[in-house]
C-alpha positions as a printed Julia matrix, in Angstrom:
84×3 Matrix{Float64}:
  9.61  58.14  -33.79
  8.0   57.93  -30.09
  5.43  59.34  -28.92
  5.76  59.3   -24.68
  3.02  59.21  -22.53
  2.7   59.52  -19.36
 -0.06  59.52  -15.57
  1.13  59.98  -12.67
  0.22  60.36   -8.83
  1.71  60.8    -5.56
  0.37  57.62   -3.92
 -2.65  55.44   -4.42
 -3.37  55.7    -8.16
 -1.18  53.99  -10.22
  1.71  56.11  -12.27
  2.74  54.81  -15.72
  4.28  55.46  -18.05
  3.65  54.05  -22.13
  5.68  54.69  -25.4
  4.05  54.59  -28.62
  5.52  54.45  -32.39
  4.7   55.93  -34.83
  5.56  53.46  -37.85
  3.15  50.93  -36.76
  1.52  51.35  -33.65
  3.53  49.38  -31.83
  2.29  50.26  -27.56
  5.41  49.18  -25.15
  4.97  50.52  -21.29
  8.12  51.25  -19.43
  6.52  51.37  -16.68
  4.0   51.22  -14.26
  4.58  51.9   -10.13
  0.54  51.38   -7.96
  0.66  50.66   -4.25
  2.14  46.62   -3.82
 -1.54  44.96   -2.81
 -1.91  43.42    0.29
  0.24  46.93    1.83
 -0.74  47.12    5.34
 -3.54  50.32    4.88
 -2.13  52.27    8.01
  1.54  52.1     6.21
  1.69  55.01    4.31
  2.44  54.48    0.76
  4.42  56.4    -2.08
  5.14  56.28   -5.44
  9.97  56.16   -5.54
  9.33  59.88   -7.29
 13.68  59.05   -7.49
 12.67  55.54   -9.58
 10.43  57.45  -11.85
 12.6   60.17  -13.2
 15.04  58.11  -14.1
 13.17  55.43  -15.8
 11.4   58.65  -17.57
 15.27  60.12  -18.52
 16.46  56.42  -18.96
 13.99  56.54  -22.0
 14.4   60.26  -23.33
 18.19  59.68  -23.91
 17.43  55.8   -25.88
 14.61  56.46  -27.3
 14.61  60.77  -28.27
 10.3   60.63  -28.51
  9.42  63.22  -30.4
  6.07  64.31  -28.17
  5.74  63.63  -24.39
  1.7   64.05  -22.87
  1.87  63.3   -19.23
 -1.25  63.26  -16.88
  0.58  64.85  -13.56
 -1.17  63.84  -10.36
 -2.28  66.62   -7.82
 -0.1   65.53   -4.82
  3.12  67.76   -3.81
  5.9   66.27   -1.79
  5.99  68.1     1.56
 10.7   68.23    1.15
 10.59  70.14   -1.61
  7.53  70.8    -3.07
  7.58  69.21   -6.69
  5.02  67.54   -8.63
  3.83  63.44   -8.46
C-alpha cells in the first residue's frame, strides 16, 4: 500500500510528488519540478503542469495508492483557470 503526498506551485516555488510505502515506511520521490539554477530573473518560469499531471497519472495507474494528500499551489493558469 502506498500513500502519495503532493506539494504544488506555479512558478518560483518547487512542486513535488513523493510516496510512502505503508509496510515499511520507504519513501520514494516521483518528481520534483523547480526553476533551474541560474534561470534569468527577467524570464518567467512555470511549472510544466502537463508533465506533472502525466507523472501523477502514471503513478496512480502503476501503484494504485490508497491515499493522496495534496497542498495545491495558490496560482491559477491564465488560459484555463486551472489551479497549479
